[in-house]
C-alpha positions as CSV (number, residue, x, y, z in Angstrom):
1,M,-38.8,53.3,-22.5
2,S,-38.6,53.4,-18.7
3,A,-41.6,51.1,-18.5
4,S,-39.8,48.7,-20.9
5,R,-36.6,48.8,-18.9
6,S,-38.6,48.2,-15.7
7,V,-40.3,45.1,-17.2
8,S,-36.8,43.8,-18.4
9,R,-35.4,44.2,-14.9
10,D,-38.3,42.4,-13.3
11,D,-38.0,39.6,-15.9
12,G,-34.3,39.5,-15.2
13,L,-34.8,39.2,-11.5
14,V,-37.4,36.4,-12.0
15,G,-35.0,34.6,-14.3
16,M,-32.1,35.0,-11.8
17,A,-34.3,33.6,-9.0
18,A,-35.3,30.7,-11.1
19,C,-31.7,30.0,-12.0
20,C,-30.7,30.1,-8.3
21,V,-33.4,27.7,-7.4
22,L,-32.3,25.4,-10.2
23,I,-28.6,25.6,-9.1
24,V,-29.5,24.9,-5.5
25,A,-31.6,22.0,-6.6
26,C,-28.8,20.6,-8.7
27,L,-26.3,21.0,-5.9
28,V,-28.6,19.2,-3.5
29,T,-29.2,16.5,-6.1
30,A,-25.5,16.2,-6.8
31,S,-24.6,16.1,-3.1
32,A,-27.2,13.3,-2.5
33,R,-25.9,11.5,-5.5
34,A,-22.2,12.0,-4.6
35,Q,-22.7,10.4,-1.2
36,S,-25.0,7.6,-2.3
37,I,-22.5,4.8,-1.7
38,E,-23.2,2.8,1.5
39,L,-20.2,1.3,3.3
40,K,-21.0,-1.4,5.8
41,I,-18.3,-2.7,8.2
42,E,-18.2,-6.3,9.2
43,Q,-15.8,-8.0,11.6
44,L,-14.1,-10.9,9.9
45,T,-11.9,-12.5,12.5
46,S,-12.3,-12.8,16.3
47,G,-10.8,-14.5,19.4
48,E,-8.1,-13.7,21.9
49,K,-5.3,-13.7,19.4
50,H,-4.6,-11.0,16.9
51,H,-5.3,-11.3,13.1
52,F,-4.2,-9.0,10.3
53,F,-3.2,-8.9,6.6
54,G,-0.6,-6.2,6.5
55,Y,1.0,-3.9,4.0
56,I,-0.3,-1.1,1.7
57,G,3.0,-0.7,-0.2
58,Q,2.5,-3.3,-3.0
59,C,0.3,-2.4,-5.9
60,R,-2.8,-4.5,-6.6
61,T,-2.3,-6.6,-3.5
62,V,-5.5,-8.5,-3.1
63,P,-6.0,-10.5,0.1
64,W,-8.6,-12.7,-1.5
65,N,-7.7,-15.7,-3.7
66,A,-8.9,-15.9,-7.3
67,N,-12.5,-16.8,-6.5
68,D,-12.8,-14.5,-3.5
69,R,-13.3,-17.4,-1.1
70,Y,-10.1,-17.4,1.0
71,I,-8.5,-14.4,2.6
72,L,-4.9,-14.4,3.6
73,G,-3.8,-13.3,7.0
74,M,-1.5,-13.7,10.0
75,E,-2.2,-14.8,13.6
76,I,0.0,-13.4,16.3
77,E,0.2,-13.3,20.1
78,R,0.8,-9.6,20.8
79,I,0.8,-6.2,19.2
80,D,2.2,-3.9,21.8
81,R,5.8,-4.2,20.5
82,M,8.0,-5.4,17.6
83,P,8.4,-9.2,17.5
84,R,11.5,-10.7,18.9
85,P,13.6,-12.7,16.5
86,G,12.4,-16.0,17.7
87,E,8.7,-15.2,17.7
88,A,6.8,-16.6,14.7
89,A,3.5,-15.5,13.1
90,V,1.1,-18.1,11.9
91,I,0.0,-18.0,8.3
92,I,-3.7,-18.4,8.0
93,L,-6.6,-18.5,5.6
94,V,-10.1,-17.2,6.4
95,D,-12.7,-19.4,4.7
96,T,-15.5,-17.0,3.9
97,K,-17.7,-19.9,2.7
98,Q,-17.4,-21.6,6.1
99,E,-18.4,-18.9,8.5
100,N,-15.0,-17.3,8.4
101,Q,-13.3,-20.4,9.8
102,I,-9.6,-19.9,10.3
103,I,-7.3,-22.5,8.6
104,R,-3.7,-22.5,9.9
105,L,-1.2,-23.3,7.2
106,D,2.4,-22.4,8.1
107,K,4.5,-19.9,10.1
108,T,7.0,-17.2,9.4
109,H,9.9,-15.5,11.3
110,A,10.0,-12.6,8.8
111,W,7.2,-10.1,9.7
112,N,6.4,-6.9,11.5
113,P,3.2,-5.2,12.7
114,Q,2.9,-2.7,9.9
115,Q,3.8,-4.7,6.8
116,G,3.0,-8.2,7.9
117,T,5.1,-10.6,5.7
118,M,4.5,-9.1,2.2
119,F,1.7,-11.4,1.2
120,Y,0.8,-11.6,-2.5
121,W,-1.3,-14.2,-4.3
122,N,0.7,-15.5,-7.3
123,P,-0.9,-13.7,-10.3
124,Q,-0.2,-16.8,-12.5
125,A,-2.0,-19.2,-10.0
126,A,-4.0,-17.0,-7.8
127,Q,-6.5,-19.7,-6.9
128,T,-4.1,-21.7,-4.8
129,Q,-0.6,-20.1,-4.6
130,F,0.8,-17.1,-2.7
131,F,4.1,-15.5,-1.7
132,F,5.3,-14.6,1.8
133,N,8.7,-13.9,3.4
134,D,10.5,-16.0,6.0
135,R,13.8,-16.0,7.8
136,D,16.2,-18.8,8.8
137,L,16.5,-18.7,12.6
138,E,20.1,-19.8,12.7
139,S,21.6,-17.6,10.0
140,G,19.1,-14.7,10.0
141,K,18.9,-14.9,6.2
142,V,15.6,-13.7,4.7
143,F,14.0,-15.5,1.8
144,T,10.7,-15.6,-0.1
145,V,8.3,-18.6,0.0
146,L,5.9,-19.7,-2.7
147,Y,3.1,-21.7,-1.0
148,D,0.4,-23.9,-2.5
149,V,-2.9,-24.2,-0.6
150,E,-4.0,-27.5,-2.3
151,K,-0.7,-29.2,-1.5
152,R,-0.6,-27.6,2.0
153,A,3.1,-27.1,1.3
154,R,5.9,-24.8,0.3
155,I,6.6,-25.5,-3.3
156,R,9.6,-23.2,-3.6
157,E,11.9,-21.1,-1.5
158,Y,13.9,-18.3,-3.1
159,R,17.2,-18.3,-1.1
160,D,20.6,-16.7,-1.7
161,D,23.3,-17.3,0.9
162,K,25.6,-14.5,-0.2
163,A,22.9,-11.7,-0.5
164,P,19.6,-12.8,1.1
165,I,16.6,-10.8,0.1
166,G,12.8,-10.9,0.5
167,N,9.9,-10.0,-1.6
168,G,9.4,-6.3,-2.0
169,G,6.7,-6.2,-4.7
170,V,5.3,-8.8,-7.1
171,A,4.8,-8.0,-10.8
172,Q,1.1,-7.4,-11.2
173,N,0.8,-9.8,-14.1
174,G,3.1,-12.3,-12.5
175,G,6.4,-13.9,-13.4
176,A,8.8,-11.9,-11.1
177,F,9.1,-10.1,-7.9
178,L,11.3,-7.3,-6.5
179,G,13.7,-8.1,-3.8
180,L,15.0,-6.1,-0.8
181,N,17.5,-6.6,2.0
182,Y,15.2,-6.6,5.0
183,G,18.2,-6.8,7.4
184,R,19.2,-3.3,6.1
185,L,15.7,-2.1,6.8
186,A,15.7,-3.6,10.3
187,R,18.8,-1.6,11.0
188,L,17.8,1.7,9.3
189,R,14.0,1.8,9.3
190,Q,12.8,-0.7,11.9
191,V,9.1,-0.4,11.2
192,T,9.7,-2.0,7.8
193,G,12.3,-4.6,8.7
194,Y,12.4,-8.0,10.4
195,P,14.1,-8.2,13.8
196,G,17.0,-10.7,13.7
197,A,17.4,-10.4,9.9
198,L,21.0,-10.5,8.6
199,D,22.1,-7.2,7.1
200,W,24.7,-8.5,4.6
201,S,25.6,-5.0,3.3
202,K,25.9,-3.2,6.7
203,N,29.6,-2.2,6.2
204,E,28.8,0.2,3.3
205,N,26.5,3.2,3.3
206,A,25.9,2.9,-0.5
207,P,26.9,-0.6,-1.6
208,K,27.2,-1.4,-5.3
209,N,25.9,-5.0,-4.8
210,D,22.7,-4.1,-2.9
211,G,19.6,-2.2,-3.8
212,I,16.5,-3.4,-5.7
213,F,16.6,-6.9,-7.2
214,V,14.3,-8.5,-9.8
215,V,13.8,-12.3,-9.2
216,D,12.4,-14.6,-11.9
217,V,9.6,-16.7,-10.3
218,K,10.1,-19.7,-12.6
219,T,13.9,-20.0,-12.5
220,G,14.9,-18.1,-9.4
221,A,17.5,-16.1,-11.4
222,R,17.9,-12.6,-10.2
223,R,19.5,-9.3,-11.3
224,L,20.2,-6.0,-9.6
225,L,17.8,-3.4,-11.0
226,V,19.4,-0.4,-9.3
227,S,22.1,-0.2,-6.6
228,Y,22.6,2.1,-3.6
229,R,25.8,3.2,-5.3
230,Q,23.9,4.4,-8.3
231,L,21.5,6.3,-6.1
232,A,24.2,7.9,-4.0
233,D,26.0,9.1,-7.1
234,Q,22.8,10.9,-8.3
235,L,22.1,12.3,-4.8
236,K,25.5,14.0,-4.5
237,R,24.2,17.1,-6.3
238,R,21.9,18.0,-3.5
239,H,23.5,16.0,-0.6
240,P,27.3,16.7,-0.6
241,D,27.6,14.6,2.6
242,I,25.9,11.6,1.0
243,E,28.9,9.4,1.5
244,D,28.4,9.6,5.3
245,T,24.7,8.6,5.0
246,A,23.5,5.0,5.1
247,L,20.8,4.7,2.5
248,F,17.8,2.4,2.4
249,I,14.8,1.8,0.1
250,N,11.1,1.7,0.9
251,H,7.9,1.3,-1.1
252,T,9.0,-0.5,-4.3
253,L,5.9,-0.1,-6.4
254,W,5.6,-2.1,-9.7
255,N,3.1,-0.6,-12.2
256,R,0.2,-2.4,-13.8
257,E,1.8,-2.7,-17.2
258,G,5.0,-4.1,-15.6
259,D,7.4,-1.7,-17.2
260,R,8.1,0.9,-14.4
261,V,9.1,0.8,-10.7
262,Y,8.6,3.7,-8.4
263,F,10.3,3.8,-5.0
264,F,11.8,6.0,-2.3
265,V,15.4,6.2,-1.4
266,R,15.9,7.4,2.2
267,G,18.5,8.2,4.8
268,N,19.0,9.7,8.3
269,W,15.5,8.6,9.5
270,D,16.7,7.6,13.0
271,G,16.6,11.2,14.3
272,R,20.2,11.2,15.4
273,G,21.4,14.0,13.2
274,G,22.1,14.6,9.5
275,R,19.8,15.9,6.8
276,K,16.9,13.6,6.2
277,I,16.7,12.2,2.7
278,N,13.4,11.1,1.2
279,R,13.6,11.2,-2.6
280,P,11.1,9.5,-4.9
281,C,12.6,7.7,-7.8
282,S,11.5,5.7,-10.9
283,I,13.2,3.3,-13.2
284,H,12.3,1.2,-16.2
285,I,12.2,-2.5,-15.5
286,D,15.1,-3.1,-17.9
287,G,17.3,-0.9,-15.6
288,T,17.3,2.2,-17.8
289,A,16.0,5.7,-17.2
290,L,16.8,6.0,-13.5
291,T,15.1,9.2,-12.4
292,L,15.2,11.1,-9.1
293,H,12.0,13.2,-8.9
294,D,11.8,16.7,-7.5
295,M,8.1,16.5,-6.9
296,H,7.1,14.5,-3.9
297,I,3.5,13.2,-4.0
298,G,3.6,11.9,-0.5
299,G,2.2,9.2,1.7
300,H,1.8,5.8,0.0
301,P,1.3,6.4,-3.7
302,E,-0.5,3.9,-5.9
303,W,-0.2,3.2,-9.6
304,A,-3.1,4.0,-11.8
305,E,-3.1,3.1,-15.5
306,G,-0.1,3.5,-17.7
307,H,2.6,5.6,-16.1
308,L,0.3,7.6,-13.8
309,L,0.6,7.5,-10.0
310,I,-2.1,8.5,-7.6
311,G,-0.8,10.5,-4.7
312,K,-0.9,13.7,-2.7
313,R,0.0,17.2,-3.8
314,G,-1.0,20.0,-1.4
315,D,-4.5,19.2,-0.2
316,S,-5.5,17.3,-3.4
317,Q,-5.5,13.7,-4.5
318,V,-3.7,13.9,-7.8
319,L,-2.6,11.9,-10.8
320,Y,1.2,12.3,-11.4
321,D,2.8,11.3,-14.7
322,V,6.1,9.7,-13.9
323,D,7.5,10.1,-17.4
324,R,6.5,13.7,-17.8
325,K,7.2,14.5,-14.1
326,K,4.1,16.6,-13.7
327,V,0.6,16.5,-12.2
328,V,-1.9,15.8,-14.9
329,G,-5.1,15.3,-13.1
330,Q,-7.0,15.1,-9.8
331,L,-9.4,12.7,-8.1
332,G,-12.3,14.3,-6.2
333,T,-11.9,17.3,-4.0
334,P,-10.2,18.1,-0.7
335,E,-13.7,17.8,0.9
336,I,-14.0,14.2,-0.4
337,F,-10.4,13.3,0.5
338,P,-9.5,15.2,3.7
339,S,-6.2,13.3,4.0
340,P,-5.0,12.6,0.4
341,G,-1.6,11.4,1.7
342,G,-3.2,8.5,3.6
343,D,-3.1,4.8,2.5
344,V,-4.7,4.6,-1.0
345,S,-5.6,1.7,-3.1
346,L,-7.1,1.3,-6.6
347,S,-9.5,-1.6,-7.3
348,P,-8.3,-4.4,-9.6
349,D,-10.5,-3.1,-12.4
350,G,-9.3,0.4,-11.9
351,K,-12.8,1.9,-11.5
352,W,-12.8,2.3,-7.8
353,F,-10.5,4.1,-5.4
354,A,-10.1,3.8,-1.6
355,N,-8.5,6.3,0.7
356,G,-7.8,5.3,4.3
357,Y,-6.7,7.9,6.8
358,K,-6.3,8.4,10.5
359,K,-8.4,10.8,12.6
360,G,-7.8,10.6,16.4
361,D,-7.8,7.0,17.5
362,K,-9.7,5.8,14.5
363,N,-9.1,4.9,10.9
364,R,-11.7,6.1,8.4
365,F,-12.2,5.3,4.8
366,V,-13.5,7.0,1.6
367,V,-14.5,4.9,-1.4
368,Y,-14.8,6.8,-4.7
369,R,-16.0,5.8,-8.1
370,R,-13.8,7.4,-10.8
371,S,-16.4,7.5,-13.6
372,D,-18.8,9.9,-11.9
373,G,-17.3,11.0,-8.6
374,V,-19.9,9.1,-6.5
375,Y,-18.4,8.3,-3.1
376,G,-19.1,7.1,0.4
377,R,-17.4,7.6,3.8
378,S,-17.2,4.9,6.5
379,K,-17.7,5.2,10.2
380,G,-14.5,5.3,12.3
381,L,-12.8,2.0,13.1
382,S,-10.7,1.9,16.2
383,K,-6.9,1.7,15.8
384,G,-6.2,2.1,19.4
385,S,-3.3,4.2,20.7
386,Y,-0.7,2.2,18.8
387,S,1.9,4.4,17.0
388,G,5.5,4.4,15.7
389,D,6.8,1.0,14.8
390,I,3.7,-0.8,16.0
391,R,1.1,1.6,14.4
392,I,-2.0,0.2,12.8
393,D,-2.2,1.8,9.3
394,P,-5.6,1.9,7.5
395,A,-4.2,-0.1,4.6
396,P,-7.4,-0.8,2.5
397,R,-7.2,-3.7,0.2
398,W,-9.7,-4.6,-2.5
399,N,-11.3,-8.0,-3.3
400,R,-11.4,-9.3,-6.9
401,A,-15.1,-8.5,-7.3
402,N,-14.3,-4.8,-6.7
403,N,-17.1,-4.4,-4.1
404,A,-15.3,-4.8,-0.8
405,I,-12.1,-3.8,1.0
406,L,-10.2,-5.5,3.8
407,V,-9.1,-3.2,6.6
408,P,-7.6,-3.6,10.2
409,G,-9.1,-2.5,13.4
410,I,-9.3,-3.0,17.2
411,A,-12.3,-5.2,18.2
412,G,-14.4,-4.9,21.4
413,N,-12.0,-7.2,23.3
414,K,-9.0,-4.9,22.4
415,T,-7.5,-7.4,20.0
416,R,-6.4,-6.5,16.5
417,Q,-8.7,-8.1,14.0
418,M,-9.6,-8.1,10.3
419,F,-12.7,-6.2,9.1
420,V,-14.4,-6.1,5.7
421,I,-16.1,-2.9,4.4
422,R,-18.8,-3.9,1.8
423,I,-19.8,-1.4,-0.8
424,T,-23.3,-1.1,-2.1
425,T,-24.8,1.4,-4.5
426,P,-28.4,2.2,-5.2
């Protein structure tokens, strides 16, 4: 019997060793497979002037037009400070079929170094039409422009003299956009506002006639989706001094299905005292079901399918169900996404995910395939020492073919330029 037990132990040891070899081999194979995506960085624009696209905070914002030929951008003179009210940015197209030739179309007085001017190709005419914000120099009133490339002209301006607003997020299927008071943002959160913009609700901390608007693209009609007054009333439970706090709204995110909006209501961000407010909220697009969420999923969240948001929870890149108010899934691992609260973007087809994050004086990018966890990591791209209101966020933005992202960076001559990261798989 002892001989039999000895044989069994030996066989067991041999079997365990074989299993260990197999596990190691599988891990090596999985690791090689997981990082099999190649990310190649190409500089798109150049010259002595600065060129950039802008914001991460609108969902499914694609810099490329419908056939991926033209890329929207801005041309500016300097990046070392916020623009002065009279300084315009030039609206440009980069023609990728003509050696990245720059085509200058128009100019705007409603922009900042972080967001740009809230570009968005019109989903109902993405071959030739796009939105951007502008500001009347005399009155300071902000408005949204719909521009047509073929006509080389503005085909509509969405103005309102009593309560001027600018685009804060276009419906991903088109037909409407969210509107914000950028004068209020310039006063309370400068990095997201436009210098010189009129703040028409400045006399009230929580006005009932200001908040998030919904504007009909075809008719120009608009309605107030949620007011600061409504938000203040709900915030009272945890912030008894809310009436002394001037509120503002950032990151108005419209989901892919077009039936939910997620946003942040904020206050006391100027560092001059008072308890800082940063509450995530959601609301149905018909104005019902206003919800202030207890769970903060940080950074710049992005809508996935349905009512799921991609964001940060702890060290993980998670899926958060807005209706159920709970984390229901995870993308990758902390090893793959070392900074899950960075700038994130889901590809138009929903199959690819990009995470941009800062490390030292460089922006880095991870591209991840959701179906099997295959991913790649880019080399660092210089962002310089810019920070605060003039910081250069990673802000990755997908093309329509789902195989490239547009990102910002500092070129060899110290100018801010547009770069493309192309994605190849074996």
